[in-house]
C-alpha positions, 0 to 999 in steps of 0.5 A: 499499499502506498503512503501518501502525503498532501502538503497544503501551504502558503508563506505563513502556514503549512499543513502536512497531511495523510489520507486516512480512513476517507478523510485527511489527518495531520502528519505534523501539527500545522506550522505557522510562520513566527511573528514575534515583533512587538515594536516598530523599533524592533521590526527587522522589516522597518525600512532604512531612511535616506535624505533625498533633497535637503531635510526630506527624509523617505523610507527606502525599501532595500528588500522586500522582508515580507517575501524573504520571510516567506521564502525562508518558512517555505525552505523550512517546510521543503526541508521537513518533506526532504528530510522525511522521505521514508514516510511517504511514497507519493506526494501532493503539493497544494500552494499558491503558484508562487509559493509552489514555485519555491517549494519545488525549488527547495526540495531535494531531488529524491523528494521531487521524484515522489511528488504526483500532483502539483496544484496551484491553489490557496487551500491552507485556511480550507477545512480538511474535509474540503482539502479532501473533497478536492485531492479525491477528485485527482486522477491517482494510480490504481495501486494507490485506491487502498490508501483511501482515496 
């Protein structure tokens, strides 16, 4: 019987699930990106200030910190997927297009070989029943019918 994982992610939340008894259950607890900033002065994303003409100062966005944080989060999730290769035989990844591309970039070659479906959709906040209904519609190889899908 093939073991299957369903990874549903965006830039700040990730769920690693597996089908069991005609539903999905969590393999690991839901992952959330840490947002521990308490004041503007402590915020590492705060833009630097530059002088343009005279005494006028403008915020200078040298880097999109929010996007960088999302990429770092996706990298961590991809590492978890790649580090647990023995736990699954098939992998379905569901994420918004940009994050889906990043997940594929960060996965190891061995993990990429196990990907059966890549779905560009944001279902991270959807209930597990809705995600299951979406996943069960996917074409599955005959040998996976025993897994409940």
